N, C-alpha and C positions, 0 to 999 in steps of 0.2 A: 503493499500498500505506498502509495508516494506521501510524504511528510506533508502535514499542514502548511501551506502559505503564511507570511505573518499579516496579510491583508485578512485572511479567512480566522485568524485567531483574534483578528481585532475587531471582526464583526462578532462572531461569536461573544467575546468577551464582555463589549458593552451590551450586546441584547440581553445578556445573562444577569447583568447590573440590574438594565431598566426592567424587568422583572422583578427585583427586589426594591424597586423603589416605587414600583406600582404597587406594590401588597404594602407597602408601608404608607400609602397615600389612598390608597382605596380600601382596603381591609385592615384599620389599624389593630382593630381589637377580636377580629374573627379567629376563636377556637388557638389564640398562638399563634398563628402561620404565619403574621410578621414578622415577629420574632425570631421563631427557629429559621424561616428561609432570609431572611433580609440581614437578621445579626448574629447568623450560627453560617448556616448551609451553601449560601452563595459568598460570601467573605471570603470563609476557608477554601472554597474551589477557586475563587480568583487568585488568594495567596498560593496555592498549591500552584496553579500556572504562574506565577511572578517565580516562583521560586526556582521553578524550571528552565525559564528564560535567562535567571541568571548565572544558573549552574552550567547551562549549556553556552552562553554569549560572554559573558564577562571575563576571558582571557582574551577577547579578542578587542573589546575596547580601549578606547586612550580616553584621557582627560581623567577627571577625579573631581572632589568637592573643596578641594581647597580653593579654590577662588571662581569668578563667574564665569570665565574664560574656561576654566578646566570643566565645568561643568557642561555649556554650552557644547564642547569639543566630545564631552561623553554622550551627550544625545544626538551627535550628527550620525552614530550608529543606530536604525533601524530599529534590530532588534532590543537595543537599552531603550530607545523611545517607546516600543511599545511594555518594555518590562514595566517603565516610569508609568504608562496610562493606566496600566491593570493596578499597578499600586495604588493611584488616584482611587479606580473604581473600588477597590477594596477596604480601602479604609474610609473613603467619605460615605458607602452603604452602611460599613460597622457605626458610624458616626450618625448616620441618620437614623440608626435602630437604639443606640444609646440615647439621642437626645428624644426620640417619640416614648422611649421608658420613662424619662425624667419626666415627660410632658404629663403621663398620664397618672406619674404621681404626686404632680402638683396641680392637677385635676383643670389644666387647660384645655376648652373646648377644640377638637380637632379641625375645625375651620380656621381656626388662628394660629394651627399648628402645618396645614399646610405650605402656606407661603416661607415658613421658616424651614422646611424640608426640601423645598423646592430652591432655594438659596444654599442649603447644604450640596444640594444634588449639583448646583452649577459652579459653586465659590468654593466650596469645602469649609474652611474655617469662617466664614461669614455668615454660615447658619448656627455654628457653636455661638459664637456672639449674639447672635441673634436670640436665642435661647438667652442665654444670659439675659439679656434687656429683657427679653418678653416674661421670662418668670419672676424677674425682679416688679416690672411693673404689675402683673398679676397680681403680686402678694399685695400689694398697695390696692389697687383698684378691685381687687376681691373681697375687701372690708365691708361689714356691712354695716358697721359706723363709721361716723367721721372720723379722721384722725387729729387727735388733741396736737396744737401747735406746740406750745410749752406746758410743762408742768411745776414750771418755777418760774419766779418773778411774780411781776405788778397782779393781781386778781381780777383787772380785767383784761388783761392780756392772754391768763389760763385760760379762761373763757372762750378764748379761739376756736373754733374748729378748722377743717379743710376738707372739701368732697373728696373723697380717696378716688373717683377716676380721673379726676380734671388733676389732682396730686401728682395720680402717676402716669398721666399723661404730659404733664410737665419736666417729669422725673427724665420721660424718656426723651423729653427733645432736648434737654438739658445734655443728656449721656451721648445723642447723637454727633454734639458738637467737637468730642474727644475724635471721632476720625475722620470728620471733615476738617479740623485744624491740623490733624496729622496728613492728610492729602494737601494739604494748603503748603505744609512744611516740606513737602517730598515733589510736589508739583510746581514745574515753574512756569507756567502757559498763565498768560495774560489776556484781560479780557478790559475794555474799556480803562488800560491803565491801572486796570486791579488784578491781582488774583482770581484765576476763576471761581475760588471755592470761598472769597470775600463772602460774597451774596447768599449763599446757604447759610454760613457761621452765624452772621448776623441775622437771618430769618429766625435761626433754632435758638437763639438767646433771646429774641423779641418776641417769641411763640410762647418759650417755656418760662417769659415772665408774665406774660397776659394767661395763658392758662392757669399758672399759681395764683393771679389775681383773682380771677373768678372763682377757683377753687377755695379761697378766703371766703367771698363776698358770698358764693349759693348758700352755704347754712343759715347765714344771718336772716335770709327770706323764711324761713322754716318751711317743716316737713311738709306739709300740706303743698305749697308749692312746690316741691322735689317731687314729689309723685303725680303730679299735673302735666299735661302734654307740654306746658310752655318750660315748666322744671327741667323735663327730659332734653329738652330742646335746648336750653341754656346748657346741657352737660354736653352732650354730643354733639348741636351742633358747633359746637366750638373745637372739638375734640378730632373729629373726622376730615372737616375742611384744612384745619393744620395738618394734620400728617399727607395727606395729599398735597398740598402745598410745597411741603418740604421734600416729598417725590419728586415732584415735578422740578423745582428749581434744581434739586440736588444732580436729577438724569438731567439737566439740562448742563448744568457745570461739567458731569463727568464728560462731555461732548466739546466741551470749551463755546458753547451758545446762549446766545441772549436769552434769558428767561422772560423779559419783559420786554414787550414792544417787537415781538417777534413774530410779524406778521407773512414772511415772505413766502411761504405756501397756504395753501386752503387748511391743511391739517394745523399748520402752526399756527394761525390765526383763530381755527377753532380752539388748539390747546390755550393758547392766550387768553380767549373768550371764557371757557371754564373755569381759569384760573383766577378770571373776574369775580365770576357768578361766587368761586369758593370763598372766596374774601368777605363778599357782600355777606356771606349766611354766617360767615366766621364773627363779624363785628356784630351781626346783630343778635348775636346770643348775649353780649353786653347789655344791650336793650330787654333782651330778655330777663335778664336778671335783673335790671331796676323796675321792670314792672313788677317782680315778685317783691321787691322789696320795698313797693308803694301797697302791697295789698294789705287788708283791715288784718286779716290774719296773721301778718308778719309778727315775728318776737319785736317784744320795745325794746328801743334803741335812741339812745341818744340826740335830740332833733338833729345838734350839729352834724352828728355824724352819718346819719339817714340820708340827711341833704346833701352830703359830699361824697358819697358814695356814687348815690343817684344821678347826681349831677355830673360824676367823673365819667359813669356809663352811660350818660347820653350825651355827652359830647363827645365821647368818645365814637361812639353808632355815628351820630350826624355828620360831624366834622369830619370824623375820616370816610364816611361814603362819600360823603360830597365832593372831599378832596383828592380823595382816590378815583371817582370815577373825572374829575375833571384833569387830573394827570394822566390817567388812561389815555384820554382822549385830546391830549396837547400833541401838533404835530411834532414839535421836538423830543417828544421824550417827558423826562421830569427836568431837563436842562431850556430854559427860555433865554436865549440872547445865542449873540455867534460866540465861542469858546476863543480867548485868546489862545498863541500857541503856546506861552510858559501859562499854564490855568492850573492855581491856587487851590487846593480844596483841605476841608478840616480834616485832620488823619482821623482815620478807621472809619468816620461816615460819609467821607466822600462827599459831602456840600462844596458846592461851589464857593469861592470867594471872590468870584471876578462877573457874574454872570447870574440870573434868575434861577433858583431851584426850589420845583416844587416841593422837594420831600422835606424841608424843613418844617412845612406847614402841616406836610403828613405825618411828622414825628409826633411834634404836639398833640394832635389829635387823636393817635392811636394810645399815645401815654397820657392823655388827659387822666382816665379811670383807677392810674395811680399817682398823678400828682394832686390832682384837687383832694382824694379822700385823705391824702398825706397832710394837706392842710387842715383839715377838717378834725382831724386826727388832734395836730398841735393845739387847736382853737378849745377844742375841747378840754385837752389835759391842762390849759392854762386860764381856764373859764368855765364852770361849770355851768353857768346862767345859760338858758336854753334862746332867750329872743338874741341877745348878742351874739353868740355861736352860731344862728340860722345867720342871721344878716350879713356880720362877716363872713361866710361861706359862702352866700350867694354873690356879696362884690366879687371875690375872690375868682366863682367859677364864670361870672360876667368878663371881667377881665382877663384871665386866662382865654375864654373864646375869644377876646379882641386880639389878643397878643397873637394868638393862630390864626385868626382874618386878615392884619396886617401883614405879616409874613408870607401867607397867601397872595396879596396883594401886591407886595415888594417883589415878588417871584414873578407874577405874572406882567410886571413893569420891566423885568430882567433888571433887577438891582436884588444885590444877596442879600441873606441874614437881616430882615425886618427893614432894608434899607441901610445897612451900618457897616456890610461889610465893603 
């Protein structure tokens, strides 16, 4: 019988591994088949093939593992290249079976695990990292009770609670900054005079802060709001669009393509429009929380605090959506005017110091839900009198809205930083 060709061996090994992955994804709990087949039989068979390939062909291989060039030389040998492929198939499948067992022990729904298994199938270690992240956020988000913010300190601070699903989403967005930051350190590609990974990193940080803020405010609206349709939207209407935006912007960054104002093809235009819809849905979650805080059955709060939180949430929705739509329809993108050859910008934020930049007003709008309540907290701590505190909060909220509108008007007039730059 003639010996099996390397191409035939490649096909047989790949089909065998695919059978194991189908068992993991489609038959995760069926009579232990997936665990026996994908966690034992198929990895052992592939490992046997690997050992045979190495035993037969290693003596002819050139190169080694001492340098990257040595590894490249080693894999110029087709038998060794096939052995490396079988090595990946065996260990990735074994890892996938281990990941499935760990997820079942943690009672993570299989629907959530399917993308993790797919990531393991395609990119191995990425699936392992995905499991670590998902298992951590699942432990936080699956809690039935709110997470206590602090157990020490002032009594009013000990009473604060955090909505677990929003807190888990905020933690996930924050954790994603680690691989994005590492990618920025290793990838030298630039887009619009900045690292291609800077925009995903800024969005992950901003969304982590946004989700954490909502996690703090939602429990203040009370349990009846939490179980209502609007209360569920305040949670999932924030979480789902957030990660759609993170995924879209990260995907564009990996291709060194613009995520915003990219309408080069009909598909690009449709994806950009979809991102705009997701952004409106995401911001509308803030308005939903504001409505919850104004319900008659909302738990009691000092007036200055309640009005500062409501004002901040409403300003974020109204000014954020209005400014976002105006910025999205601006022919020059977020810039207004002609940038000079030497274009100074604000570090990290990237705001122009030479021409109008609509992102200044957008930043102020989106962070109203943190800044205005922070002012309300300070007022309440300094004076517990309800009426003066409420008046001060109203005046500050009006002034904040005025500054945001001034920043927008200055940008439209092609002047930077409220016209002061």
